[in-house]
N, C-alpha and C positions, 0 to 999 in steps of 0.2 A: 270266585268271581271278583271279590273285592281286591284280592291280591293282584289279579291281572290289571284291574283299573289303576291300582297304586303303581304297579310297574310301568304302565303306559304313561302315567302322569310324570313319574321320575324321568322317563326317557325323554319326554317333551321338554321338561325343565332343563335337562342337560343339553339338549339341542339348542334351546334358546340362549343358554350361557355361552356355548361355543360360537353361535352366530353373532352374539354381541361382542365377544372378544375379537372375532374376525373383522367386524366393522371398525372397532377401535384401532386395530393394527393398520387397516387400510387407511383410516382417517389420519393416522400419524404420518404415513408415507405420502398421502395426497391431500390437497386442499379440498375445500367444499366444492362439490360439483365435479370431482374427479380431476381437477387441475393439480399437477404435481407442484409441490412447494419449491420454489426456487428463488434465488436472489442473484441476478446477473452480476451484481457488483462484487459478490464474494465467491462465485463459482470459479473453479480452476480447471484448466484443460486436463484431460486424462494423463496420468503418469506414463511416460514412454521410456523405453529402454535407453541406456546411456548411448549417446551419440555425440562424439566430440566435435564433429564437423557441424552438425545442426546447432549444437550448443554455442560454439564460438560464433557462428553466423548470427545467431539471435542476440548474443551479447554485443556484437558490433552495433546493432540497432539500438539496444538499450544504452550503450555508451554515448551515442549521439544525443540522446535525451538528457542523460545525466550531466553532460558537459555543456548543455545549453544554459543561458543565463538564469532561466527560471528555476533550475536546480542548483547550479554551481554557486550562485550568488549567496546562498545560505550554507554553503559548504566550503568556506574559504580556507586557505592555508594559514592565515593569521587569525587574530581574535576580533577583527572588525569585519562585518559583513560587506559584501560587494553590492553594487547597485547599477541598474540600467542595463540596456542591451549590450553595452560595451564592458560591463563588469568592472566598473571603476570603484574605488574605495567609497564606502557610504559617506556622504557629505556631512552627516551629523557626528561621525566618528563614535558610534556606540560600541561598547566593549561586550564581549561574550558573557562574561560573568560565570560563576560556578555552575549554574543551572542552564546557561545558554539564553537567559532571558534579560540580560543587561545587568548593570550595576548601579547601586545607589538610586538617584532620581532618574537616571537615564535608562528606563525600562523599555523594552520593545513595544509593549502594549500601550505606552503613552501615545504613540503615533499610529501604531498598527491596530486598528479596531477589529471587531469580530468579522466585519465585511469590508470589502474594498471601498475606499472613499471615492465618491464620484468626481470625475474630472480627469483631464489628460495628465498622466504621470503623477496622479495623486497617490498618497500612501496606500499600498495594497493592504489587505486585511484578511485575517483568519483568527478564530478564537484561540488557537494554539500557536500563535506566531512566536518563533524562537529559533536560535541556532542550536546545533547539537551541544550538549554540555561539555564543560572543560575536560572531564575525564574520559570523554568518548567523542572526540572532535569530528570523526568521520569526514576527513578532508577529501574533496573531489578535485579542487583546483590543482593543476599541475600533474595529476596522476595519468599515467598511461592506461590503456585499456586493460592490460595484464595486471597492473598494480591495483586498479580499482576493483576488478573482478575478485581478486584474492582478498582484498580488504572487506568486500561485501559478504564474503563467505566465512570470515573469521569472527566468531562471537565476541572476541576480545576487542574488536574494532567496529562491529556493526550494531552496537547497542544490545548485545547479548541475545540476539534474535536467532531462533532455530529455523528450520526449513519452513514450517507452517507459518511462522510469523513473517518470514521474508516474502512468502507467496501473498499473504494478506496485505503486506505493506504497500502494494501497488494501489490499494484503495484507501490509504490513509488520507484524512481530510486535508492535511497540509500538502501532501504530494499532489493531490487532485487540484489544489489551488493553481498549480502551474498551468493548467489549461483554462483558467478563468482569472487571469492576472490583472485585469483592469485595463482601462483605456490607455493606449500608447505603448504597450509592451508586446514584444514578439512571442508567439506561442512556440512550444517545443517542436522539433521537426517531425514528430509522429503525433497522431491523435492519441488520446488517453487509451482508447480501446486497442489501438495498434501497439502502443507501448506495453500495456498489460499482457497482451498475447506474447510478445517477444520476451518479456520478463519471465513469464511462467514457462515458456518454452526453454529458455536458458536454464532455469532451475531444474525443470523436470527431465532434462536430458543429461544431467550431470554437473551443471554449473562449471563448465570448463573455462579456464582463463585463456584468452588469446595470447599468442606469442608476440612480443613487441619487435 
């Protein structure tokens, strides 16, 4: 009789352990209350099979954004950033410097604060304001769609980014600043959500480069 009671007790204990583990597994996959954990800022669209037509079409839209002043001004062909909606040479003539943050006393963050300065055409701001570094200039200015697409996929020219990092880059804080540039500045031709969708679509369908 005691053996049966002991066996039943062990069986109940095993059942409790299994149930507890099941709850833990479910809890890891879902938030409290059964809501699936998600972050819309980091989610990516499902990977699709390679499709050169869809990929090229998506990059044409991406290219429109990358060539807008909000992106191109910080990706100049020279070592001085561009400025304004007409992308003229920065009036203060700051230099890129080795790290892309300026040289000597002329540092980017001297004027560019963590947030936009209030006022029409006042200095824009971001805590990570900088140009690409001297050893990885990532030039957009003057690039054709084909040239820029190939550059973005080349780790030797894109900041050593792999596919995962490229997908995530659409949500980089400095990238997203382009859609909150401060008073008096034109926004990119797509919303950030539209840009992100086209960026991911381009990458997830093969990252094909358009023909010039």
